[in-house]
N, C-alpha and C positions, 0 to 999 in steps of 0.2 A: 544435405544428407551426408552423414559420416561414412567415410570409406575405410574399410579394413585393409591393412597391408598384406601383401603376398610376397613370397620369396621367388628367387629366379630359378628357372629350370636349367638343366636337369636337377631333379630334386633328390636330396639325400633320402635314404630309406632307413627305417628302424624296424626292429623285430619285437613282436609281442607287446605293442603299446596298450592294447586292450587288457591282456592278461595282467600286466603290471598295474594298470589303473584299478582293476577289480580287486586285486590283492590289497592295494593301498586302502581302498574304500572299506574292504572287509575288516581291516584292522580297527577301523573306527566304528563299524556298524556290525555288532555281533549277531544281529538278526538275519544277516545275509547268508543264504545257503546256495550252493552251486550244483546244478544238475547237468549231466552230459548224456547225449544219445550215442555213445560209443565213438565219439570224435573228440577226445580230450586234448591231445596235443595239437590237433588241427584247428581247434578253437581257442588255443592259447591258455587253456585253463589247467594244464599240467602244473602251472605255477601255483594256482589256488589249491589244487590237490596236495601239493608238496607242503604247503604251509598250514592248511586247514583240513586235514584228512577227515576229521569228525564232522565237518560241515559240507562234505562232498558226497554226492550221490551219483553212482553210475547206473543209469536206467537201461542201458543196452539199446539195441535197435528196436525200440518199442516206443516211438515218439508220442503216440496217442496216450499211452499209459503215463509217460513222463509228464505230459501237460496236466493230466488228472492229478498226479502226485503233487505237482507244483501248486495247483489250485488248493489242494487240501492243506499243504504247508502254509500257504498264505492265510488261510482261514484261522490258523493257529498263531498268527502274529509274526510269522517269518516273512522274509522278502526273497523269494526264489528267483535265481537267474538261470534261465534254461538255454542250453546251447546245442546247436547242430548246424549243418549247412542249411541255407535258406529254404530250399525245397522241402527238406525233411522236417523243418520246425514250423512250417506254415501250411503248405499244401496237404501234407499227409495227415496232420492232426487237427484240421480246421474245425471239425465239429466239437472237439474237446476244447479248443480255444474259445469258441463261441460260448459254450455252456458252462465250462468250469472256470473260465478266466474273465472274458469280456463282459458277459451278462451280469455277473456279480460285481464287476469293477474291481477285481483284486489286484494288488501290487505285484504282479508277476512280470519280470523283464525277460522277453523272448529275444534271443540274440541269434541272428542268422548270418552265417559267413558265406563267402563265395557268391556274391549277388550276380544276377543277370548272366551275361555271356563271359564273365571272368572265369567261369568254369568251361573248359573245353570238352566236358564229358557228355554233351548232348542233352536232349530234353529231360532225361531222368534226373539230371543234376543241375540244370540251369534254372535259377529262380528268376524267371522273367515276369511273373505275375504276383510275387509275394507282397510287394507294396500295395498293389491293388486289392488283394484279399484283405490285408490288415487295415487298409484305409477305409474299407467299407464297413468295418465293425464299430458300432458305438462304443465309446469309452476308450478306444485304443489310440495311443500316440504313436506316430510312425516317423522314424528318423533314419536318414541316409547320409552319413558323414563323408567328408572329402579327404581327410588325411589323418595322420597320427596325432597331431595337436588337437584336432576336434574330437578324435576318439577318446583321448584321456579326459578331456573336459566334459564330453557327453556322459561318460560313466558317472561322474560326480553329479551332473545336473539332473539326470533322470532318476537318481536315487531319491530325490525329494518330491517327485511327481506322484499325485494320487492315481490310482488305476493302473492298467497294464500298458506296457510299452513294447514296441517292436523296433529293434535296432539292427540296421543292415551294415555289415562290415566286410571290407576286402580281406582276403586271406593272404598270408605270406609276408613279404617285405612291403612295408607300408610307407608311402612317400610323405614327406613333410612339406606342405605347401605354405603353411602359415607360421609366423614367428610365435614365440611364447606369449606375447602381449595380445594375441588374437583372443576374441571373446565369443565363445559359443553361447547361444541363447536358445532356449526352447520356445521363446516367444517371437523371435524376429529373424527374418532372412538378412543377409549381409551384402551390401553393395561393396564390391571389391575394388581397391585401387590397382593401378598398374604396378609392375614390379618396382619395389623400393628397396635399395640396399642390395647387398650381394647374397650369396648363400649363407647358411646358418653361421652366425658368429659364435664364439665360445660361449657356452652356457645356454644356448638356445635349443639344444637337443632335448626333447621331452622325455627321454628315458635313457638309461645307462647302456642300452644295447645298440646305440646309434653307431653307424659306420664312421668312426673317427678319422679314417684315412681318406675320406672323400676330398678331392682337390678343390682348391678355391677357384672360383670362376667369377669374372666380372658380371655385374648385373646387366640384364638387357634394358635398354632405354626405350620408352614408348613415346608416341606422338602425344600432343596435347589431348587431354581427356576432358569430357564434360563432367561437371559435378553432378551428383545424384539428382538434383532438382533442375538441371539444365536439359536442353534438347539433346537427343542422341539419334543417330541413324538407326542403330539396331541394338536391342537388348538381349543378351543371352541370360536365361534363367536355367541354372544347371544344378544338379544334385549328385552327390557321391563321386564315383569315378569319372564323371563327365565334367567336373569343375576344372581339372587340369587342362583338358583339351579346349574348353571354352576360353581359358586365359590365354593359351597359345594362339588360338584363332583370333582373339581380340587384338593381340599384339601385331599380327600380320595385317589385319584390317585397318587398324589405326595408322600403320605405316603407309597405307595406300589411301588415306584420306577419308576413311569411314569412322565416324565417331561411334564408339562402341562402349556399352555398359555391360559389366558382368555381375550377376547376382548369384551368390551361393545360397541355395535353398535346402539346408540340411533337415528341416522339419517339414515333412510332407503333410502331416496332419497333427495339430491344427495348422493350416497354412497361414502365413503372414500375408493376408490379403491386402493390407494397407500398402505394404512395400510393393507388391505385385502391381497394384493399380497405379501407384505413383510412378514407377519405372515405365510401365506401359504407356501412360499418358504422355511421357516425355520422349517416346520413341516412335519411329516410323514403322518399325516391325519388331515383333517379339519372336524369339526362338527358344524353345525349351529343349533341354538335352538331358537324357537319363539312360542309364544302363538297365533298361526295363522295357516292357511293352509300352507302346504309346497309349495303350488303352488302360485307364484306371489309375495311372501313376501321376507323376509331376505334370506331364502335358495335359492330362485331363483336368487336374486340379486348377491349373492356370486358365485353361479354356473356360471352365465353369465360372471362375472369378471374373474374367473379362466379359463374358456373356451377361452375367447377373448385374455387372456394373454398367452395361450398355456401351461398352467401349468397342468401337469398330476398328480395332487394330489388327492388321494382318498377323496371323500366328502360324508358325511352322513348328511341328513337333518332331524332334529327332530322338529315335529310340528304336526298339524292335517293332517292325510293322506287325500286322496280324498274322504272325507265323511262329512256328517253333524253329529255333536255330538248330543247325547241324552240329555234330561233334567235330573236333579237330585236335591236332597235336598241341596247338598253342592258342591262347586267347587273343593275342594280337591279330592272328589271321581272321578270327571271327569279328573283331572290331572293324577290320577293313571290309570284310564281306558284307556286313550289315550296316555299314556307313555310320559308325560311331567314332569318327576320326576327326582330327583337327581340320584336315582338308575339306571334309564334308560340311563341317560347320561354316567354313569360309565360303564354300560354294553355295550353301543354302542362304547365307546372308546376302551374298552378291545377287543371287536370283530374286530374293524377296524385295530387295531395293531397286530391282530393274536397272542395275548398273551395266553399262555397255562393255563389250569386250570379254576377254577371258578372265576369270577370277584369279587373283594372285595366288601363287603357290606358297604353301607353308615351308619355310626353310628347314632342311633336315637338322635334327638336334641329336648329336651323338651323346650317349650316356655310358658311363662306366658300369661294370657289373654290379656295383653297389649303389647305383643311382637309378632313378626312374624318370622317364620322359613319356608323355602321352603319345598314343599311336597317331 
């Protein structure tokens, strides 16, 4: 099984990879129109507004109406891209998404920023159930990308899909986990290699707003890894913001003799069940990791796949338990409070494998202000 390369943490960050990718696509696709629910700069589409003001619609804080408008535009042959924070573009206008977009299978792209507990704003702003809501809708494709490279590639890829798409995106400075030869696919999950090479080399930054002053760091070296079709002790299946913590946890586990596979699952629906089954069959335990409720998202999708395949593999789901998260000053505090950290991934794997003694500790990784390291 082919393994895709990853870069070494701490990761460089880039600004507005989505906004730049959408503008580039819109130059090629005149049918693309852009809608905002009063969050233009926050969703990176100020770039679109500046270049294509006649294709930009400011719908205000009326998300249900915005979805209805998008459905009408799609019926006229246009491709609307609708933007807001994840809670406001899924939970609030759900009925309109069902009836005006999903039921008729229209090519509306719904883009939700600030997923899960990456927002410190409490339950009113934390999209902990958005993937579950969208995954339950017939005709809907659901995507949760891990980094800036995938973000840019996903924009291009979903433009060719029939029917509606929900795209989950981190807000702000976006890390670069993957080199430019990474291949995002709407059809398959990706078994990831250990860190290969160092930080980004010249020419590997996916947009021009990359932090060019980031220092060069040597690559971390990992212990021997099993190939995708060989046995492993534990397999991490991660999506979105939890891919980086899974990679760091795998590095520590491998250094302590635990053969670990990491799978990036950017497409939650339709799920690449073939890769999930193959990786699970080769592992003693499977751990899913998502910045979302454990109900209805990646963990549920993997559990359904394993159960339907009759695979009696121990499964642990890391994500928000059946609870609303609290508000906080910073999102890292919330990731620690609700156990979405590198160390919790390590502890969970150690426990699932019934390893004796204390789990190894994740070594601290210092990041500069223009870099990102997982919590």
